[in-house]
C-alpha positions in Angstrom: -54.2 -19.9 -28.4 -56.0 -16.6 -28.8 -53.2 -13.8 -29.3 -53.7 -10.9 -26.9 -51.2 -8.3 -25.7 -51.5 -6.5 -22.3 -49.9 -3.3 -21.6 -50.4 -1.9 -18.2 -49.5 1.4 -16.4 -48.0 1.4 -13.0 -46.4 -1.7 -11.4 -48.0 -2.1 -8.1 -49.7 -5.2 -6.3 -53.0 -4.8 -8.1 -51.1 -4.5 -11.6 -48.7 -7.4 -10.8 -51.0 -9.5 -8.5 -54.4 -9.2 -10.5 -54.1 -7.9 -14.1 -50.5 -9.4 -15.2 -51.1 -12.4 -12.8 -54.4 -13.4 -14.5 -53.2 -12.6 -18.1 -50.1 -14.7 -17.6 -52.1 -17.6 -16.0 -54.7 -17.5 -18.9 -52.2 -18.5 -21.5 -54.1 -16.1 -24.0 -51.3 -13.5 -24.2 -48.5 -13.3 -26.3 -47.0 -10.2 -24.5 -47.3 -8.7 -21.0 -45.8 -5.1 -20.9 -45.9 -2.8 -17.9 -44.9 1.1 -17.8 -43.2 2.0 -14.7 -41.3 5.2 -13.7 -39.3 3.7 -10.7 -35.9 3.2 -12.4 -34.7 0.6 -9.8 -37.8 -1.7 -9.9 -37.7 -1.6 -13.9 -34.2 -2.3 -13.9 -34.3 -5.1 -11.0 -37.1 -7.1 -13.1 -35.2 -6.7 -16.5 -32.2 -8.1 -14.9 -34.1 -10.9 -13.7 -35.1 -11.8 -17.3 -38.6 -10.3 -17.0 -39.7 -12.4 -13.7 -41.1 -11.2 -10.5 -42.7 -12.9 -7.4 -46.1 -12.2 -6.0 -47.3 -13.5 -2.4 -51.1 -14.6 -2.1 -52.6 -14.5 1.3 -55.2 -17.4 1.5 -57.1 -18.4 4.5 -54.6 -21.1 5.5 -51.3 -19.7 4.5 -49.4 -17.8 1.9 -48.7 -19.1 -1.6 -45.8 -17.6 -3.6 -46.1 -17.3 -7.3 -43.6 -16.6 -10.2 -44.4 -14.7 -13.1 -42.4 -14.7 -16.2 -41.9 -13.0 -19.5 -42.9 -9.4 -18.4 -41.5 -6.5 -20.0 -41.1 -3.5 -17.7 -40.6 -0.2 -19.6 -39.9 3.2 -18.3 -41.4 5.7 -20.4 -39.0 8.5 -19.4 -36.3 6.6 -21.1 -36.5 7.5 -25.0 -35.7 3.8 -26.0 -38.3 2.1 -23.7 -41.0 4.9 -24.7 -40.6 3.9 -28.4 -41.2 0.1 -27.4 -43.9 1.1 -25.2 -45.9 3.0 -27.8 -45.6 0.2 -30.1 -46.8 -2.3 -27.7 -49.8 0.0 -26.8 -50.7 0.3 -30.5 -50.7 -3.6 -30.7 -52.5 -4.0 -27.3 -55.9 -5.6 -27.1 -56.1 -4.8 -23.3 -54.6 -1.7 -21.5 -54.9 -1.3 -17.8 -54.1 1.7 -15.5 -53.4 0.8 -11.8 -52.4 4.4 -10.6 -52.8 6.0 -7.3 -55.6 8.4 -8.4 -57.1 9.6 -11.6 -55.2 12.7 -11.3 -52.2 10.8 -12.7 -53.9 10.5 -16.1 -52.6 14.1 -17.0 -49.5 14.2 -15.2 -46.0 14.3 -16.8 -47.0 16.3 -19.9 -46.1 14.5 -23.2 -45.5 11.2 -21.0 -48.9 11.3 -19.4 -50.9 8.1 -19.5 -53.6 10.0 -21.6 -51.0 11.2 -24.2 -49.4 7.8 -24.5 -52.7 6.0 -25.1 -53.9 8.8 -27.4 -50.7 8.6 -29.4 -50.8 4.8 -29.8 -54.3 4.6 -30.8 -53.6 6.8 -33.6 -51.6 4.1 -35.1 -53.5 1.1 -33.6 -53.3 -2.3 -35.5 -55.8 -4.1 -33.5 -59.4 -4.9 -34.3 -60.5 -4.3 -30.7 -58.9 -2.3 -27.7 -60.2 -2.4 -24.1 -58.9 0.0 -21.4 -59.6 -1.3 -17.7 -59.1 1.6 -15.2 -58.4 0.6 -11.7 -58.1 4.0 -9.9 -61.0 3.6 -7.3 -63.0 6.1 -8.8 -66.6 5.5 -9.9 -66.0 7.7 -13.1 -62.4 6.7 -13.8 -63.2 5.2 -17.3 -65.0 8.3 -18.4 -62.3 10.7 -17.1 -59.6 8.9 -19.0 -61.7 8.6 -22.0 -62.2 12.3 -21.9 -58.8 13.0 -21.6 -57.6 10.7 -24.5 -60.5 12.0 -26.7 -59.3 15.7 -26.3 -55.9 14.7 -27.6 -57.1 12.4 -30.5 -60.3 13.5 -31.6 -63.3 11.0 -31.8 -62.9 7.6 -30.8 -64.0 4.5 -32.7 -66.6 3.5 -30.1 -67.1 0.1 -32.2 -63.6 -0.9 -31.7 -62.3 1.0 -28.5 -64.0 0.8 -24.9 -62.9 2.3 -21.6 -64.0 0.1 -18.7 -64.6 0.8 -15.0 -63.7 -1.9 -12.4 -64.8 -2.7 -9.0 -61.7 -4.3 -7.4 -62.3 -5.5 -3.8 -59.0 -7.3 -3.7 -57.0 -6.1 -0.7 -53.2 -5.7 -1.4 -50.0 -4.0 -0.1 -46.5 -3.4 -0.6 -44.5 -4.9 2.2 -41.2 -3.0 2.8 -40.3 -4.1 6.3 -37.6 -6.5 5.8 -38.2 -8.0 9.2 -41.9 -8.5 8.3 -40.8 -10.0 4.8 -38.8 -12.4 6.7 -41.4 -13.3 9.2 -43.9 -13.9 6.6 -41.4 -15.7 4.5 -42.4 -13.6 1.7 -40.5 -13.5 -1.8 -39.4 -10.0 -2.8 -40.6 -8.9 -6.1 -37.1 -9.5 -7.7 -33.7 -10.1 -6.5 -32.5 -6.5 -5.3 -35.6 -5.3 -4.5 -36.2 -4.9 -0.7 -40.0 -5.0 -1.3 -42.7 -7.7 -1.5 -46.3 -7.8 -3.4 -48.7 -9.3 -0.9 -52.4 -9.7 -2.2 -55.1 -11.7 -1.0 -56.6 -14.7 -2.9 -60.0 -13.1 -3.3 -60.6 -12.7 -7.1 -64.2 -11.8 -7.7 -63.6 -8.7 -10.0 -66.4 -6.8 -11.3 -66.2 -4.9 -14.7 -68.1 -2.9 -17.2 -69.7 -5.1 -19.9 -67.7 -5.3 -23.0 -69.8 -4.2 -25.9 -67.2 -4.6 -28.8 -68.5 -7.0 -31.3 -66.8 -10.3 -31.6 -64.4 -9.4 -29.2 -63.6 -11.6 -26.3 -61.4 -10.4 -23.4 -58.1 -12.4 -22.9 -58.6 -12.3 -19.1 -61.7 -14.4 -18.8 -62.2 -14.5 -15.0 -63.8 -10.9 -14.5 -67.3 -10.8 -14.1 -69.1 -8.2 -16.4 -72.2 -6.1 -15.4 -74.4 -4.0 -17.6 -74.4 -1.3 -14.9 -71.6 -1.2 -12.5 -72.5 1.9 -10.4 -74.6 -0.1 -8.0 -71.5 -2.3 -7.4 -69.2 0.7 -7.1 -71.5 1.9 -4.4 -71.5 -1.3 -2.8 -67.7 -1.2 -2.5 -67.4 2.3 -1.5 -70.1 2.2 1.2 -69.4 -1.2 2.1 -65.8 -2.4 1.5 -64.1 0.8 1.9 -66.4 2.2 4.6 -66.2 -0.8 7.0 -62.4 -1.2 6.6 -62.0 2.4 7.7 -64.2 2.1 10.4 -62.6 -0.8 11.7 -59.2 0.6 11.2 -60.0 4.0 13.0 -61.5 2.1 16.0 -58.7 -0.2 16.0 -56.2 2.7 16.1 -58.1 4.4 18.9 -57.9 1.0 20.9 -54.2 0.7 20.4 -54.1 -2.4 18.0 -51.2 -2.5 15.6 -52.5 -5.3 13.0 -56.1 -5.6 11.6 -55.8 -9.4 12.6 -56.0 -8.5 16.3 -59.6 -7.0 15.6 -60.9 -10.7 15.1 -61.0 -11.4 18.6 -62.6 -8.2 19.9 -66.1 -9.1 19.5 -67.6 -5.7 20.4 -65.6 -3.9 17.5 -66.5 -6.9 15.0 -70.1 -6.4 16.1 -70.1 -2.6 15.4 -68.7 -3.4 11.9 -71.1 -6.1 11.2 -74.0 -3.9 12.4 -72.9 -0.9 10.1 -72.7 -3.2 7.4 -76.1 -5.3 7.9 -78.2 -2.6 9.6 -77.0 0.7 8.0 -75.5 0.8 4.3 -76.5 -2.7 3.7 -80.1 -2.0 4.4 -79.9 1.2 2.6 -78.4 -0.3 -0.7 -81.1 -2.9 -0.6 -83.7 -0.6 -0.6 -82.1 1.2 -3.3 -81.1 -1.7 -5.4 -83.4 -4.7 -4.8 -85.1 -4.4 -7.9 -81.9 -5.1 -9.8 -82.7 -8.7 -8.8 -78.9 -9.4 -8.1 -78.1 -11.7 -5.1 -75.9 -9.1 -3.6 -78.8 -6.6 -2.9 -80.8 -9.0 -0.7 -80.7 -9.7 3.0 -79.1 -13.0 2.6 -76.6 -11.8 0.1 -75.4 -9.0 2.2 -75.4 -11.3 5.2 -72.8 -13.6 3.2 -70.8 -10.6 1.8 -70.6 -9.0 5.2 -69.4 -12.2 7.0 -66.8 -12.9 4.2 -65.6 -9.3 4.1 -64.9 -9.3 8.0 -63.0 -12.4 7.9 -60.9 -11.2 4.9 -60.1 -8.0 6.5 -58.7 -9.7 9.6 -56.8 -12.4 7.7 -53.7 -13.1 9.7 -51.7 -14.1 6.5 -52.5 -10.7 4.8 -51.1 -9.0 7.9 -52.5 -5.7 6.9 -51.6 -3.0 9.5 -53.8 -0.5 11.2 -51.4 2.3 10.1 -52.0 1.5 6.7 -55.7 1.5 6.9 -56.0 4.7 8.7 -53.4 6.7 6.5 -54.7 9.8 4.4 -57.5 10.0 7.0 -58.4 13.5 5.9 -59.4 11.9 2.6 -61.3 9.1 4.2 -63.2 11.7 6.2 -64.4 13.7 3.1 -68.1 14.6 3.4 -69.3 12.4 0.5 -66.7 9.9 1.0 -66.7 6.5 2.4 -67.6 7.3 6.0 -69.7 10.4 5.8 -71.1 9.4 2.5 -72.3 6.1 4.0 -74.0 8.1 6.6 -75.8 10.2 4.0 -76.9 7.2 2.2 -78.4 5.6 5.5 -80.1 8.9 6.4 -81.7 9.1 2.7 -83.4 5.8 3.4 -84.8 6.8 6.9 -81.8 4.6 8.6 -79.9 5.8 11.7 -76.1 5.4 10.9 -75.1 5.3 14.7 -72.4 2.6 14.1 -70.8 4.5 11.0 -70.9 7.6 13.3 -68.7 5.8 15.7 -66.1 5.2 13.1 -66.5 8.9 12.1 -65.8 9.9 15.9 -62.8 7.3 15.8 -61.6 9.0 12.4 -61.8 12.4 14.1 -59.7 10.9 17.1 -57.1 9.8 14.6 -56.9 13.1 12.7 -56.3 14.9 16.0 -53.3 12.8 16.7 -52.1 13.5 13.2 -53.0 17.3 13.3 -49.5 18.4 12.1 -49.5 16.0 9.4 -52.8 16.9 8.0 -52.2 20.7 8.6 -55.1 21.1 10.9 -55.6 24.9 11.5 -54.1 25.8 15.0 -57.5 26.6 16.6 -58.6 23.0 15.9 -55.6 21.2 17.3 -57.2 20.0 20.3 -55.1 17.8 22.3 -57.6 15.2 23.5 -60.5 13.8 21.7 -62.2 12.8 24.9 -62.5 16.3 25.9 -64.0 17.3 22.7 -67.6 19.1 23.2 -70.2 19.3 20.8 -69.2 22.9 19.3 -65.5 21.4 18.9 -66.7 18.4 16.9 -68.9 20.5 14.9 -66.1 22.8 14.0 -63.8 19.9 13.0 -66.4 18.4 10.9 -67.2 21.7 9.3 -63.4 22.0 8.3 -63.5 18.6 6.7 -66.5 19.7 4.8 -64.4 22.2 2.9 -67.3 23.6 1.1 -69.1 20.4 0.1 -72.7 20.4 0.3 -74.6 17.5 2.0 -78.3 18.1 3.0 -77.9 15.8 5.9 -74.6 17.7 7.4 -76.6 18.8 10.5 -77.8 15.4 11.2 -74.6 13.7 10.4 -72.9 16.3 12.9 -75.4 15.2 15.6 -74.7 11.6 15.3 -71.0 12.2 15.5 -71.4 14.2 18.5 -73.6 11.4 20.2 -70.9 8.7 19.3 -68.3 10.3 21.4 -69.2 8.9 24.7 -70.0 5.4 23.2 -66.4 5.5 21.6 -65.2 6.4 25.2 -66.6 3.6 26.9 -65.6 1.2 24.0 -61.9 2.3 24.2 -61.6 2.3 28.0 -62.6 -1.4 28.5 -59.3 -2.8 27.5 
């Protein structure tokens, strides 16, 4: 058995249901450690002798898996911090699964960047790779820069920071009635939460370039250039997920699985995928020769994606999909960024504009939560005129530049009546 050690930061469904799960099932790791500051969660797993459960949503049901021999450590506890630093110095693989890259530098001396830097100073391994899973196209570079500033020059021949494209949907289920309904196992006894992840496991990562080193998790697919696939996730998976969620919210649905029976909405998602962002990405990246960036490849990917997003066993809620609506409507983000990509390649983003208009409708419903200025708190999206739509989009731009902004605004304005017809034919 190859002796690998994995140390992760953040104990959520991706850490537990992907990195730790795959490391455990590989049989290649002698230790599995996760740093987590939720004291109750850490204590519960410790009391359960380092075991926890994950629930895997398949196409035909839910499978519950038990993961053993995991060391949960709280870096805010001095004794745990010392064990964590020692483990980090011996780790062949380090993983970060945090809410955003902003957490790399939070918590001063106990920041992720500080802990990794301190451990690398006394590293006893021949090679160390650090996977970043923060859903940011430049996460690895951001963390590497933060660590380098604290430690100085890194030995590039034996330390590498890797980006990831994780299109694996997951969630933490906190409603005990839903946990009982789906017959889920909670993370550990005494914890009223459950990890629920989909079975999908095609994870893309930056190619490991350390000589004579083979990662202990061997199911990941390495790519020489990950950026095209990061864009495909942002302008594909993320954009379509939000589009369907926004429209579903306006139509009054509660769960994503309800959309599977709404052929009109599913066709909008399909058209946005194939005819808009898919067509643009094929024009941009077909020269790579990768199957994804072909018409047949995108068609297969789209149908699989729509099926996964509406999987009844995953039970994804509309409320979860549309949360943080302001961020999802950033001018260069998943919705407007996808419209920009389409326009760049001469493609009309009519369906993505429909998703944007639905997003604005959701934003108006949550005006107080997102601190919408008083003069933009229009009571009913159906009564918006072109001027009001433009004012809301201008506020969402928040100074960001976009050379297609005027065209994007026009497409969204034109989408309002179409959304009105779509949502009044229940």
